[in-house]
Structures are given as structure tokens and as C-alpha cells.
PDB file with one MODEL, atoms N, CA, C and O in Angstrom:
MODEL        1
ATOM      1  N   MET A   1     118.870  65.592 166.726  1.00  0.00           N
ATOM      2  CA  MET A   1     118.817  67.026 166.932  1.00  0.00           C
ATOM      3  C   MET A   1     118.379  67.677 165.617  1.00  0.00           C
ATOM      4  O   MET A   1     119.030  67.532 164.582  1.00  0.00           O
ATOM      5  N   LYS A   2     117.263  68.395 165.689  1.00  0.00           N
ATOM      6  CA  LYS A   2     116.767  69.095 164.506  1.00  0.00           C
ATOM      7  C   LYS A   2     117.554  70.379 164.293  1.00  0.00           C
ATOM      8  O   LYS A   2     117.788  71.134 165.237  1.00  0.00           O
ATOM      9  N   MET A   3     117.956  70.621 163.075  1.00  0.00           N
ATOM     10  CA  MET A   3     118.730  71.823 162.772  1.00  0.00           C
ATOM     11  C   MET A   3     117.879  73.089 162.859  1.00  0.00           C
ATOM     12  O   MET A   3     118.415  74.191 162.975  1.00  0.00           O
ATOM     13  N   THR A   4     116.564  72.936 162.803  1.00  0.00           N
ATOM     14  CA  THR A   4     115.674  74.097 162.900  1.00  0.00           C
ATOM     15  C   THR A   4     115.230  74.373 164.337  1.00  0.00           C
ATOM     16  O   THR A   4     114.525  75.348 164.597  1.00  0.00           O
ATOM     17  N   ALA A   5     115.646  73.512 165.266  1.00  0.00           N
ATOM     18  CA  ALA A   5     115.247  73.684 166.670  1.00  0.00           C
ATOM     19  C   ALA A   5     115.847  74.969 167.241  1.00  0.00           C
ATOM     20  O   ALA A   5     116.931  75.403 166.851  1.00  0.00           O
ATOM     21  N   VAL A   6     115.112  75.554 168.166  1.00  0.00           N
ATOM     22  CA  VAL A   6     115.554  76.756 168.874  1.00  0.00           C
ATOM     23  C   VAL A   6     115.449  76.465 170.374  1.00  0.00           C
ATOM     24  O   VAL A   6     114.429  75.972 170.856  1.00  0.00           O
ATOM     25  N   TYR A   7     116.509  76.775 171.088  1.00  0.00           N
ATOM     26  CA  TYR A   7     116.549  76.536 172.532  1.00  0.00           C
ATOM     27  C   TYR A   7     116.804  77.845 173.264  1.00  0.00           C
ATOM     28  O   TYR A   7     117.386  78.784 172.722  1.00  0.00           O
ATOM     29  N   ARG A   8     116.348  77.877 174.518  1.00  0.00           N
ATOM     30  CA  ARG A   8     116.640  79.030 175.354  1.00  0.00           C
ATOM     31  C   ARG A   8     117.029  78.565 176.750  1.00  0.00           C
ATOM     32  O   ARG A   8     116.617  77.503 177.217  1.00  0.00           O
ATOM     33  N   LYS A   9     117.831  79.392 177.394  1.00  0.00           N
ATOM     34  CA  LYS A   9     118.256  79.121 178.759  1.00  0.00           C
ATOM     35  C   LYS A   9     117.057  79.287 179.687  1.00  0.00           C
ATOM     36  O   LYS A   9     116.216  80.159 179.471  1.00  0.00           O
ATOM     37  N   LYS A  10     116.981  78.466 180.699  1.00  0.00           N
ATOM     38  CA  LYS A  10     115.925  78.636 181.694  1.00  0.00           C
ATOM     39  C   LYS A  10     116.295  79.809 182.600  1.00  0.00           C
ATOM     40  O   LYS A  10     117.471  80.064 182.861  1.00  0.00           O
ATOM     41  N   ASP A  11     115.282  80.506 183.067  1.00  0.00           N
ATOM     42  CA  ASP A  11     115.493  81.703 183.873  1.00  0.00           C
ATOM     43  C   ASP A  11     116.203  81.426 185.188  1.00  0.00           C
ATOM     44  O   ASP A  11     116.901  82.298 185.704  1.00  0.00           O
ATOM     45  N   GLU A  12     116.040  80.239 185.734  1.00  0.00           N
ATOM     46  CA  GLU A  12     116.629  79.947 187.038  1.00  0.00           C
ATOM     47  C   GLU A  12     118.088  79.482 186.974  1.00  0.00           C
ATOM     48  O   GLU A  12     118.603  78.912 187.935  1.00  0.00           O
ATOM     49  N   ILE A  13     118.746  79.727 185.844  1.00  0.00           N
ATOM     50  CA  ILE A  13     120.156  79.373 185.681  1.00  0.00           C
ATOM     51  C   ILE A  13     120.965  80.649 185.492  1.00  0.00           C
ATOM     52  O   ILE A  13     120.691  81.444 184.592  1.00  0.00           O
ATOM     53  N   ALA A  14     121.953  80.834 186.341  1.00  0.00           N
ATOM     54  CA  ALA A  14     122.832  81.999 186.228  1.00  0.00           C
ATOM     55  C   ALA A  14     124.144  81.561 185.596  1.00  0.00           C
ATOM     56  O   ALA A  14     124.740  80.568 186.012  1.00  0.00           O
ATOM     57  N   GLY A  15     124.590  82.300 184.595  1.00  0.00           N
ATOM     58  CA  GLY A  15     125.896  82.063 183.977  1.00  0.00           C
ATOM     59  C   GLY A  15     126.868  83.108 184.498  1.00  0.00           C
ATOM     60  O   GLY A  15     126.556  84.298 184.497  1.00  0.00           O
ATOM     61  N   ARG A  16     128.032  82.682 184.940  1.00  0.00           N
ATOM     62  CA  ARG A  16     129.026  83.598 185.477  1.00  0.00           C
ATOM     63  C   ARG A  16     130.414  83.233 184.969  1.00  0.00           C
ATOM     64  O   ARG A  16     130.724  82.061 184.757  1.00  0.00           O
ATOM     65  N   SER A  17     131.248  84.259 184.775  1.00  0.00           N
ATOM     66  CA  SER A  17     132.660  84.065 184.459  1.00  0.00           C
ATOM     67  C   SER A  17     133.471  84.516 185.658  1.00  0.00           C
ATOM     68  O   SER A  17     133.324  85.638 186.144  1.00  0.00           O
ATOM     69  N   ILE A  18     134.321  83.631 186.122  1.00  0.00           N
ATOM     70  CA  ILE A  18     135.166  83.924 187.277  1.00  0.00           C
ATOM     71  C   ILE A  18     136.572  83.459 186.943  1.00  0.00           C
ATOM     72  O   ILE A  18     136.793  82.286 186.641  1.00  0.00           O
ATOM     73  N   ALA A  19     137.518  84.383 186.998  1.00  0.00           N
ATOM     74  CA  ALA A  19     138.929  84.071 186.747  1.00  0.00           C
ATOM     75  C   ALA A  19     139.115  83.336 185.421  1.00  0.00           C
ATOM     76  O   ALA A  19     139.903  82.394 185.335  1.00  0.00           O
ATOM     77  N   GLY A  20     138.395  83.766 184.395  1.00  0.00           N
ATOM     78  CA  GLY A  20     138.550  83.186 183.069  1.00  0.00           C
ATOM     79  C   GLY A  20     137.817  81.874 182.847  1.00  0.00           C
ATOM     80  O   GLY A  20     137.923  81.289 181.769  1.00  0.00           O
ATOM     81  N   GLU A  21     137.072  81.396 183.842  1.00  0.00           N
ATOM     82  CA  GLU A  21     136.302  80.170 183.691  1.00  0.00           C
ATOM     83  C   GLU A  21     134.826  80.520 183.710  1.00  0.00           C
ATOM     84  O   GLU A  21     134.408  81.435 184.419  1.00  0.00           O
ATOM     85  N   SER A  22     134.035  79.791 182.930  1.00  0.00           N
ATOM     86  CA  SER A  22     132.594  80.029 182.856  1.00  0.00           C
ATOM     87  C   SER A  22     131.850  78.946 183.622  1.00  0.00           C
ATOM     88  O   SER A  22     132.158  77.759 183.507  1.00  0.00           O
ATOM     89  N   PHE A  23     130.862  79.375 184.408  1.00  0.00           N
ATOM     90  CA  PHE A  23     130.085  78.484 185.254  1.00  0.00           C
ATOM     91  C   PHE A  23     128.598  78.683 185.010  1.00  0.00           C
ATOM     92  O   PHE A  23     128.158  79.788 184.691  1.00  0.00           O
ATOM     93  N   LEU A  24     127.826  77.615 185.159  1.00  0.00           N
ATOM     94  CA  LEU A  24     126.369  77.682 185.175  1.00  0.00           C
ATOM     95  C   LEU A  24     125.937  77.276 186.574  1.00  0.00           C
ATOM     96  O   LEU A  24     126.320  76.223 187.084  1.00  0.00           O
ATOM     97  N   ILE A  25     125.126  78.141 187.184  1.00  0.00           N
ATOM     98  CA  ILE A  25     124.729  77.926 188.563  1.00  0.00           C
ATOM     99  C   ILE A  25     123.209  77.958 188.652  1.00  0.00           C
ATOM    100  O   ILE A  25     122.599  78.998 188.404  1.00  0.00           O
ATOM    101  N   PRO A  26     122.586  76.828 189.005  1.00  0.00           N
ATOM    102  CA  PRO A  26     121.129  76.831 189.192  1.00  0.00           C
ATOM    103  C   PRO A  26     120.777  77.643 190.437  1.00  0.00           C
ATOM    104  O   PRO A  26     121.345  77.424 191.508  1.00  0.00           O
ATOM    105  N   VAL A  27     119.853  78.568 190.296  1.00  0.00           N
ATOM    106  CA  VAL A  27     119.396  79.374 191.438  1.00  0.00           C
ATOM    107  C   VAL A  27     117.878  79.239 191.532  1.00  0.00           C
ATOM    108  O   VAL A  27     117.138  79.897 190.801  1.00  0.00           O
ATOM    109  N   CYS A  28     117.437  78.394 192.423  1.00  0.00           N
ATOM    110  CA  CYS A  28     116.011  78.068 192.514  1.00  0.00           C
ATOM    111  C   CYS A  28     115.434  78.405 193.873  1.00  0.00           C
ATOM    112  O   CYS A  28     114.519  77.719 194.328  1.00  0.00           O
ATOM    113  N   GLY A  29     115.932  79.436 194.542  1.00  0.00           N
ATOM    114  CA  GLY A  29     115.383  79.828 195.820  1.00  0.00           C
ATOM    115  C   GLY A  29     115.839  78.970 196.984  1.00  0.00           C
ATOM    116  O   GLY A  29     115.310  79.090 198.089  1.00  0.00           O
ATOM    117  N   ARG A  30     116.809  78.111 196.749  1.00  0.00           N
ATOM    118  CA  ARG A  30     117.374  77.299 197.829  1.00  0.00           C
ATOM    119  C   ARG A  30     118.890  77.407 197.746  1.00  0.00           C
ATOM    120  O   ARG A  30     119.424  77.855 196.731  1.00  0.00           O
ATOM    121  N   PRO A  31     119.589  77.001 198.803  1.00  0.00           N
ATOM    122  CA  PRO A  31     121.059  77.101 198.749  1.00  0.00           C
ATOM    123  C   PRO A  31     121.618  76.374 197.529  1.00  0.00           C
ATOM    124  O   PRO A  31     121.100  75.333 197.125  1.00  0.00           O
ATOM    125  N   VAL A  32     122.652  76.917 196.962  1.00  0.00           N
ATOM    126  CA  VAL A  32     123.265  76.322 195.781  1.00  0.00           C
ATOM    127  C   VAL A  32     123.903  74.996 196.149  1.00  0.00           C
ATOM    128  O   VAL A  32     124.685  74.911 197.096  1.00  0.00           O
ATOM    129  N   ASP A  33     123.569  73.979 195.404  1.00  0.00           N
ATOM    130  CA  ASP A  33     124.159  72.661 195.571  1.00  0.00           C
ATOM    131  C   ASP A  33     125.394  72.615 194.678  1.00  0.00           C
ATOM    132  O   ASP A  33     125.276  72.675 193.454  1.00  0.00           O
ATOM    133  N   LEU A  34     126.572  72.511 195.277  1.00  0.00           N
ATOM    134  CA  LEU A  34     127.813  72.559 194.511  1.00  0.00           C
ATOM    135  C   LEU A  34     127.913  71.444 193.478  1.00  0.00           C
ATOM    136  O   LEU A  34     128.662  71.567 192.509  1.00  0.00           O
ATOM    137  N   GLU A  35     127.169  70.361 193.671  1.00  0.00           N
ATOM    138  CA  GLU A  35     127.189  69.283 192.687  1.00  0.00           C
ATOM    139  C   GLU A  35     126.430  69.664 191.421  1.00  0.00           C
ATOM    140  O   GLU A  35     126.565  68.999 190.394  1.00  0.00           O
ATOM    141  N   ASN A  36     125.639  70.725 191.485  1.00  0.00           N
ATOM    142  CA  ASN A  36     124.860  71.147 190.328  1.00  0.00           C
ATOM    143  C   ASN A  36     125.460  72.346 189.611  1.00  0.00           C
ATOM    144  O   ASN A  36     124.799  72.945 188.762  1.00  0.00           O
ATOM    145  N   ILE A  37     126.682  72.706 189.928  1.00  0.00           N
ATOM    146  CA  ILE A  37     127.378  73.782 189.219  1.00  0.00           C
ATOM    147  C   ILE A  37     128.111  73.156 188.036  1.00  0.00           C
ATOM    148  O   ILE A  37     128.793  72.142 188.184  1.00  0.00           O
ATOM    149  N   PHE A  38     127.967  73.759 186.879  1.00  0.00           N
ATOM    150  CA  PHE A  38     128.573  73.238 185.659  1.00  0.00           C
ATOM    151  C   PHE A  38     129.673  74.177 185.194  1.00  0.00           C
ATOM    152  O   PHE A  38     129.482  75.392 185.148  1.00  0.00           O
ATOM    153  N   ILE A  39     130.821  73.614 184.851  1.00  0.00           N
ATOM    154  CA  ILE A  39     131.938  74.391 184.319  1.00  0.00           C
ATOM    155  C   ILE A  39     131.945  74.191 182.804  1.00  0.00           C
ATOM    156  O   ILE A  39     131.901  73.063 182.313  1.00  0.00           O
ATOM    157  N   LEU A  40     131.999  75.300 182.080  1.00  0.00           N
ATOM    158  CA  LEU A  40     131.956  75.240 180.621  1.00  0.00           C
ATOM    159  C   LEU A  40     133.328  75.481 180.013  1.00  0.00           C
ATOM    160  O   LEU A  40     134.046  76.390 180.430  1.00  0.00           O
ATOM    161  N   ASN A  41     133.689  74.674 179.036  1.00  0.00           N
ATOM    162  CA  ASN A  41     134.903  74.944 178.274  1.00  0.00           C
ATOM    163  C   ASN A  41     134.591  76.076 177.289  1.00  0.00           C
ATOM    164  O   ASN A  41     133.429  76.463 177.165  1.00  0.00           O
ATOM    165  N   PRO A  42     135.586  76.614 176.589  1.00  0.00           N
ATOM    166  CA  PRO A  42     135.321  77.757 175.707  1.00  0.00           C
ATOM    167  C   PRO A  42     134.236  77.508 174.651  1.00  0.00           C
ATOM    168  O   PRO A  42     133.422  78.394 174.390  1.00  0.00           O
ATOM    169  N   MET A  43     134.212  76.327 174.047  1.00  0.00           N
ATOM    170  CA  MET A  43     133.182  76.071 173.040  1.00  0.00           C
ATOM    171  C   MET A  43     131.801  75.966 173.690  1.00  0.00           C
ATOM    172  O   MET A  43     130.823  76.492 173.159  1.00  0.00           O
ATOM    173  N   ALA A  44     131.721  75.293 174.827  1.00  0.00           N
ATOM    174  CA  ALA A  44     130.439  75.175 175.521  1.00  0.00           C
ATOM    175  C   ALA A  44     129.925  76.558 175.945  1.00  0.00           C
ATOM    176  O   ALA A  44     128.728  76.828 175.852  1.00  0.00           O
ATOM    177  N   ASP A  45     130.819  77.423 176.405  1.00  0.00           N
ATOM    178  CA  ASP A  45     130.421  78.782 176.775  1.00  0.00           C
ATOM    179  C   ASP A  45     129.931  79.547 175.546  1.00  0.00           C
ATOM    180  O   ASP A  45     128.944  80.279 175.621  1.00  0.00           O
ATOM    181  N   PHE A  46     130.611  79.378 174.429  1.00  0.00           N
ATOM    182  CA  PHE A  46     130.222  80.003 173.163  1.00  0.00           C
ATOM    183  C   PHE A  46     128.801  79.571 172.790  1.00  0.00           C
ATOM    184  O   PHE A  46     127.982  80.400 172.392  1.00  0.00           O
ATOM    185  N   ILE A  47     128.515  78.285 172.918  1.00  0.00           N
ATOM    186  CA  ILE A  47     127.184  77.760 172.607  1.00  0.00           C
ATOM    187  C   ILE A  47     126.164  78.309 173.600  1.00  0.00           C
ATOM    188  O   ILE A  47     125.095  78.769 173.200  1.00  0.00           O
ATOM    189  N   TRP A  48     126.488  78.264 174.886  1.00  0.00           N
ATOM    190  CA  TRP A  48     125.581  78.751 175.933  1.00  0.00           C
ATOM    191  C   TRP A  48     125.145  80.190 175.652  1.00  0.00           C
ATOM    192  O   TRP A  48     123.972  80.531 175.803  1.00  0.00           O
ATOM    193  N   GLN A  49     126.090  81.024 175.246  1.00  0.00           N
ATOM    194  CA  GLN A  49     125.777  82.427 174.973  1.00  0.00           C
ATOM    195  C   GLN A  49     124.797  82.580 173.809  1.00  0.00           C
ATOM    196  O   GLN A  49     124.126  83.607 173.703  1.00  0.00           O
ATOM    197  N   ARG A  50     124.707  81.593 172.952  1.00  0.00           N
ATOM    198  CA  ARG A  50     123.856  81.675 171.767  1.00  0.00           C
ATOM    199  C   ARG A  50     122.515  80.956 171.923  1.00  0.00           C
ATOM    200  O   ARG A  50     121.686  80.976 171.014  1.00  0.00           O
ATOM    201  N   LEU A  51     122.309  80.331 173.063  1.00  0.00           N
ATOM    202  CA  LEU A  51     121.020  79.676 173.326  1.00  0.00           C
ATOM    203  C   LEU A  51     120.056  80.727 173.876  1.00  0.00           C
ATOM    204  O   LEU A  51     119.708  80.721 175.056  1.00  0.00           O
ATOM    205  N   ASP A  52     119.638  81.624 172.990  1.00  0.00           N
ATOM    206  CA  ASP A  52     118.885  82.813 173.378  1.00  0.00           C
ATOM    207  C   ASP A  52     117.415  82.777 172.997  1.00  0.00           C
ATOM    208  O   ASP A  52     116.702  83.765 173.173  1.00  0.00           O
ATOM    209  N   GLY A  53     116.955  81.645 172.475  1.00  0.00           N
ATOM    210  CA  GLY A  53     115.572  81.538 172.063  1.00  0.00           C
ATOM    211  C   GLY A  53     115.310  82.152 170.699  1.00  0.00           C
ATOM    212  O   GLY A  53     114.156  82.260 170.283  1.00  0.00           O
ATOM    213  N   LYS A  54     116.351  82.553 170.003  1.00  0.00           N
ATOM    214  CA  LYS A  54     116.205  83.172 168.682  1.00  0.00           C
ATOM    215  C   LYS A  54     116.966  82.414 167.600  1.00  0.00           C
ATOM    216  O   LYS A  54     116.479  82.261 166.480  1.00  0.00           O
ATOM    217  N   ARG A  55     118.155  81.944 167.938  1.00  0.00           N
ATOM    218  CA  ARG A  55     119.000  81.275 166.949  1.00  0.00           C
ATOM    219  C   ARG A  55     118.631  79.803 166.826  1.00  0.00           C
ATOM    220  O   ARG A  55     118.322  79.137 167.814  1.00  0.00           O
ATOM    221  N   THR A  56     118.670  79.312 165.595  1.00  0.00           N
ATOM    222  CA  THR A  56     118.442  77.883 165.372  1.00  0.00           C
ATOM    223  C   THR A  56     119.736  77.113 165.630  1.00  0.00           C
ATOM    224  O   THR A  56     120.819  77.694 165.703  1.00  0.00           O
ATOM    225  N   VAL A  57     119.600  75.811 165.763  1.00  0.00           N
ATOM    226  CA  VAL A  57     120.765  74.949 165.908  1.00  0.00           C
ATOM    227  C   VAL A  57     121.690  75.128 164.705  1.00  0.00           C
ATOM    228  O   VAL A  57     122.910  75.156 164.864  1.00  0.00           O
ATOM    229  N   ALA A  58     121.128  75.248 163.519  1.00  0.00           N
ATOM    230  CA  ALA A  58     121.938  75.424 162.305  1.00  0.00           C
ATOM    231  C   ALA A  58     122.758  76.714 162.375  1.00  0.00           C
ATOM    232  O   ALA A  58     123.922  76.723 161.975  1.00  0.00           O
ATOM    233  N   GLU A  59     122.176  77.786 162.871  1.00  0.00           N
ATOM    234  CA  GLU A  59     122.905  79.052 162.992  1.00  0.00           C
ATOM    235  C   GLU A  59     124.036  78.946 164.009  1.00  0.00           C
ATOM    236  O   GLU A  59     125.130  79.467 163.791  1.00  0.00           O
ATOM    237  N   ILE A  60     123.764  78.270 165.117  1.00  0.00           N
ATOM    238  CA  ILE A  60     124.801  78.083 166.140  1.00  0.00           C
ATOM    239  C   ILE A  60     125.923  77.210 165.588  1.00  0.00           C
ATOM    240  O   ILE A  60     127.100  77.494 165.811  1.00  0.00           O
ATOM    241  N   LEU A  61     125.564  76.158 164.875  1.00  0.00           N
ATOM    242  CA  LEU A  61     126.562  75.274 164.277  1.00  0.00           C
ATOM    243  C   LEU A  61     127.462  76.042 163.309  1.00  0.00           C
ATOM    244  O   LEU A  61     128.683  75.890 163.349  1.00  0.00           O
ATOM    245  N   ALA A  62     126.881  76.854 162.453  1.00  0.00           N
ATOM    246  CA  ALA A  62     127.675  77.645 161.506  1.00  0.00           C
ATOM    247  C   ALA A  62     128.628  78.586 162.239  1.00  0.00           C
ATOM    248  O   ALA A  62     129.768  78.769 161.813  1.00  0.00           O
ATOM    249  N   ALA A  63     128.173  79.176 163.330  1.00  0.00           N
ATOM    250  CA  ALA A  63     129.024  80.085 164.109  1.00  0.00           C
ATOM    251  C   ALA A  63     130.181  79.324 164.759  1.00  0.00           C
ATOM    252  O   ALA A  63     131.295  79.841 164.836  1.00  0.00           O
ATOM    253  N   ILE A  64     129.924  78.105 165.224  1.00  0.00           N
ATOM    254  CA  ILE A  64     130.986  77.289 165.825  1.00  0.00           C
ATOM    255  C   ILE A  64     132.060  76.993 164.784  1.00  0.00           C
ATOM    256  O   ILE A  64     133.250  77.179 165.038  1.00  0.00           O
ATOM    257  N   VAL A  65     131.634  76.534 163.615  1.00  0.00           N
ATOM    258  CA  VAL A  65     132.583  76.185 162.546  1.00  0.00           C
ATOM    259  C   VAL A  65     133.421  77.409 162.171  1.00  0.00           C
ATOM    260  O   VAL A  65     134.632  77.290 161.982  1.00  0.00           O
ATOM    261  N   ASP A  66     132.798  78.571 162.063  1.00  0.00           N
ATOM    262  CA  ASP A  66     133.517  79.799 161.708  1.00  0.00           C
ATOM    263  C   ASP A  66     134.482  80.240 162.798  1.00  0.00           C
ATOM    264  O   ASP A  66     135.641  80.548 162.518  1.00  0.00           O
ATOM    265  N   ASP A  67     134.009  80.272 164.042  1.00  0.00           N
ATOM    266  CA  ASP A  67     134.821  80.821 165.133  1.00  0.00           C
ATOM    267  C   ASP A  67     135.896  79.862 165.642  1.00  0.00           C
ATOM    268  O   ASP A  67     136.954  80.302 166.093  1.00  0.00           O
ATOM    269  N   PHE A  68     135.634  78.565 165.575  1.00  0.00           N
ATOM    270  CA  PHE A  68     136.584  77.606 166.121  1.00  0.00           C
ATOM    271  C   PHE A  68     137.373  76.877 165.038  1.00  0.00           C
ATOM    272  O   PHE A  68     138.235  76.054 165.348  1.00  0.00           O
ATOM    273  N   ALA A  69     137.088  77.167 163.780  1.00  0.00           N
ATOM    274  CA  ALA A  69     137.798  76.554 162.656  1.00  0.00           C
ATOM    275  C   ALA A  69     137.886  75.038 162.826  1.00  0.00           C
ATOM    276  O   ALA A  69     138.963  74.451 162.723  1.00  0.00           O
ATOM    277  N   CYS A  70     136.747  74.420 163.086  1.00  0.00           N
ATOM    278  CA  CYS A  70     136.720  72.968 163.249  1.00  0.00           C
ATOM    279  C   CYS A  70     135.877  72.344 162.149  1.00  0.00           C
ATOM    280  O   CYS A  70     135.148  73.036 161.438  1.00  0.00           O
ATOM    281  N   GLU A  71     135.984  71.055 162.021  1.00  0.00           N
ATOM    282  CA  GLU A  71     135.227  70.319 161.021  1.00  0.00           C
ATOM    283  C   GLU A  71     133.744  70.338 161.385  1.00  0.00           C
ATOM    284  O   GLU A  71     133.399  70.188 162.557  1.00  0.00           O
ATOM    285  N   PRO A  72     132.868  70.516 160.408  1.00  0.00           N
ATOM    286  CA  PRO A  72     131.431  70.562 160.695  1.00  0.00           C
ATOM    287  C   PRO A  72     130.905  69.312 161.415  1.00  0.00           C
ATOM    288  O   PRO A  72     130.039  69.419 162.283  1.00  0.00           O
ATOM    289  N   GLU A  73     131.420  68.142 161.063  1.00  0.00           N
ATOM    290  CA  GLU A  73     130.945  66.915 161.704  1.00  0.00           C
ATOM    291  C   GLU A  73     131.281  66.898 163.190  1.00  0.00           C
ATOM    292  O   GLU A  73     130.457  66.491 164.008  1.00  0.00           O
ATOM    293  N   GLN A  74     132.497  67.342 163.545  1.00  0.00           N
ATOM    294  CA  GLN A  74     132.892  67.375 164.953  1.00  0.00           C
ATOM    295  C   GLN A  74     132.107  68.443 165.699  1.00  0.00           C
ATOM    296  O   GLN A  74     131.681  68.230 166.834  1.00  0.00           O
ATOM    297  N   ALA A  75     131.917  69.593 165.059  1.00  0.00           N
ATOM    298  CA  ALA A  75     131.149  70.673 165.687  1.00  0.00           C
ATOM    299  C   ALA A  75     129.710  70.221 165.938  1.00  0.00           C
ATOM    300  O   ALA A  75     129.137  70.508 166.988  1.00  0.00           O
ATOM    301  N   ARG A  76     129.135  69.517 164.974  1.00  0.00           N
ATOM    302  CA  ARG A  76     127.760  69.026 165.132  1.00  0.00           C
ATOM    303  C   ARG A  76     127.668  68.034 166.285  1.00  0.00           C
ATOM    304  O   ARG A  76     126.733  68.089 167.083  1.00  0.00           O
ATOM    305  N   ALA A  77     128.634  67.131 166.371  1.00  0.00           N
ATOM    306  CA  ALA A  77     128.640  66.144 167.453  1.00  0.00           C
ATOM    307  C   ALA A  77     128.783  66.828 168.806  1.00  0.00           C
ATOM    308  O   ALA A  77     128.083  66.482 169.758  1.00  0.00           O
ATOM    309  N   ASP A  78     129.686  67.795 168.892  1.00  0.00           N
ATOM    310  CA  ASP A  78     129.888  68.513 170.150  1.00  0.00           C
ATOM    311  C   ASP A  78     128.642  69.300 170.542  1.00  0.00           C
ATOM    312  O   ASP A  78     128.257  69.318 171.711  1.00  0.00           O
ATOM    313  N   LEU A  79     128.013  69.950 169.564  1.00  0.00           N
ATOM    314  CA  LEU A  79     126.800  70.721 169.817  1.00  0.00           C
ATOM    315  C   LEU A  79     125.672  69.811 170.283  1.00  0.00           C
ATOM    316  O   LEU A  79     124.983  70.126 171.253  1.00  0.00           O
ATOM    317  N   ALA A  80     125.477  68.691 169.605  1.00  0.00           N
ATOM    318  CA  ALA A  80     124.424  67.745 169.988  1.00  0.00           C
ATOM    319  C   ALA A  80     124.661  67.201 171.395  1.00  0.00           C
ATOM    320  O   ALA A  80     123.722  67.054 172.177  1.00  0.00           O
ATOM    321  N   ASP A  81     125.913  66.905 171.709  1.00  0.00           N
ATOM    322  CA  ASP A  81     126.250  66.383 173.035  1.00  0.00           C
ATOM    323  C   ASP A  81     125.931  67.414 174.113  1.00  0.00           C
ATOM    324  O   ASP A  81     125.317  67.085 175.128  1.00  0.00           O
ATOM    325  N   LEU A  82     126.347  68.662 173.894  1.00  0.00           N
ATOM    326  CA  LEU A  82     126.103  69.693 174.904  1.00  0.00           C
ATOM    327  C   LEU A  82     124.610  69.965 175.060  1.00  0.00           C
ATOM    328  O   LEU A  82     124.120  70.069 176.185  1.00  0.00           O
ATOM    329  N   ILE A  83     123.886  70.081 173.964  1.00  0.00           N
ATOM    330  CA  ILE A  83     122.449  70.325 174.057  1.00  0.00           C
ATOM    331  C   ILE A  83     121.767  69.176 174.806  1.00  0.00           C
ATOM    332  O   ILE A  83     120.876  69.406 175.623  1.00  0.00           O
ATOM    333  N   GLY A  84     122.184  67.960 174.529  1.00  0.00           N
ATOM    334  CA  GLY A  84     121.634  66.812 175.251  1.00  0.00           C
ATOM    335  C   GLY A  84     121.898  66.886 176.742  1.00  0.00           C
ATOM    336  O   GLY A  84     121.012  66.598 177.546  1.00  0.00           O
ATOM    337  N   GLN A  85     123.110  67.271 177.117  1.00  0.00           N
ATOM    338  CA  GLN A  85     123.452  67.401 178.535  1.00  0.00           C
ATOM    339  C   GLN A  85     122.661  68.528 179.197  1.00  0.00           C
ATOM    340  O   GLN A  85     122.152  68.369 180.307  1.00  0.00           O
ATOM    341  N   LEU A  86     122.562  69.671 178.507  1.00  0.00           N
ATOM    342  CA  LEU A  86     121.830  70.810 179.067  1.00  0.00           C
ATOM    343  C   LEU A  86     120.351  70.484 179.224  1.00  0.00           C
ATOM    344  O   LEU A  86     119.740  70.830 180.235  1.00  0.00           O
ATOM    345  N   LEU A  87     119.771  69.815 178.222  1.00  0.00           N
ATOM    346  CA  LEU A  87     118.367  69.397 178.323  1.00  0.00           C
ATOM    347  C   LEU A  87     118.187  68.392 179.461  1.00  0.00           C
ATOM    348  O   LEU A  87     117.259  68.500 180.263  1.00  0.00           O
ATOM    349  N   GLY A  88     119.084  67.422 179.513  1.00  0.00           N
ATOM    350  CA  GLY A  88     119.001  66.377 180.539  1.00  0.00           C
ATOM    351  C   GLY A  88     119.102  66.902 181.960  1.00  0.00           C
ATOM    352  O   GLY A  88     118.569  66.306 182.896  1.00  0.00           O
ATOM    353  N   ASN A  89     119.791  68.024 182.111  1.00  0.00           N
ATOM    354  CA  ASN A  89     119.940  68.622 183.443  1.00  0.00           C
ATOM    355  C   ASN A  89     118.949  69.758 183.678  1.00  0.00           C
ATOM    356  O   ASN A  89     119.017  70.439 184.701  1.00  0.00           O
ATOM    357  N   GLY A  90     118.033  69.964 182.738  1.00  0.00           N
ATOM    358  CA  GLY A  90     117.000  70.981 182.921  1.00  0.00           C
ATOM    359  C   GLY A  90     117.495  72.406 182.866  1.00  0.00           C
ATOM    360  O   GLY A  90     116.901  73.290 183.484  1.00  0.00           O
ATOM    361  N   LEU A  91     118.587  72.651 182.128  1.00  0.00           N
ATOM    362  CA  LEU A  91     119.158  73.997 182.069  1.00  0.00           C
ATOM    363  C   LEU A  91     118.628  74.809 180.879  1.00  0.00           C
ATOM    364  O   LEU A  91     118.684  76.039 180.888  1.00  0.00           O
ATOM    365  N   ILE A  92     118.115  74.116 179.860  1.00  0.00           N
ATOM    366  CA  ILE A  92     117.546  74.785 178.692  1.00  0.00           C
ATOM    367  C   ILE A  92     116.228  74.138 178.337  1.00  0.00           C
ATOM    368  O   ILE A  92     115.895  73.063 178.837  1.00  0.00           O
ATOM    369  N   GLU A  93     115.474  74.799 177.466  1.00  0.00           N
ATOM    370  CA  GLU A  93     114.240  74.229 176.975  1.00  0.00           C
ATOM    371  C   GLU A  93     114.121  74.528 175.489  1.00  0.00           C
ATOM    372  O   GLU A  93     114.602  75.548 174.997  1.00  0.00           O
ATOM    373  N   GLU A  94     113.461  73.601 174.783  1.00  0.00           N
ATOM    374  CA  GLU A  94     113.226  73.802 173.356  1.00  0.00           C
ATOM    375  C   GLU A  94     111.949  74.625 173.192  1.00  0.00           C
ATOM    376  O   GLU A  94     110.941  74.366 173.849  1.00  0.00           O
ATOM    377  N   LEU A  95     112.009  75.606 172.320  1.00  0.00           N
ATOM    378  CA  LEU A  95     110.833  76.421 172.033  1.00  0.00           C
ATOM    379  C   LEU A  95     110.062  75.802 170.888  1.00  0.00           C
ATOM    380  O   LEU A  95     110.653  75.186 170.000  1.00  0.00           O
ATOM    381  N   ALA A  96     108.769  75.955 170.899  1.00  0.00           N
ATOM    382  CA  ALA A  96     107.922  75.382 169.838  1.00  0.00           C
ATOM    383  C   ALA A  96     108.007  76.194 168.574  1.00  0.00           C
ATOM    384  O   ALA A  96     107.362  75.860 167.581  1.00  0.00           O
TER     385      ALA A  96
ENDMDL
END
């Protein structure tokens, strides 16, 4: 994972908060497949909100360390894991 990389959410993904839980719901003009709904924990939701096509991975990582008071190595691993999952499921894209 490049620290200078910038990612953005794909337009066909809706993020919603319901009863204190955050969900990602693919909306592609067909009925929602419940197997494709993703539930985000607080850190994952924090990251999702910052995948705006403007912030670099390094900026998001610094915000995680500040807001969650966690070790940079663990924050980096968690961030890399989530970005990998989001990319693998087609929920985000890397900008050039």
C-alpha cells in the first residue's frame, strides 16, 4: 500500500447508519443482494468517511492514530487490510 495513494468510494455504493451501526450497500439498479451488504466497525467507518478522493493513505493513517490512540503499526495494518477488502469487493477505486 503506497502512502501517497488516494482512493475514492464508487458511486454505486451507499453508506448508511442505522441504529448506531454503519453499512455499505451496493446499489447497481438491481435488487440488493443481502450477501453484499458490509457492516463497518467504528474504525472502518472512520476510514470509509475519509476515502473521498482527496486524502492520501498517509493522511488517513495519521487521523486514525490521532483519533483512536492506537499504535501506528497496528493502524497501518488495519488500514491496509480494509483498503484491500474494499478494493477486492469493488467498493473503492484508486485515483491516478
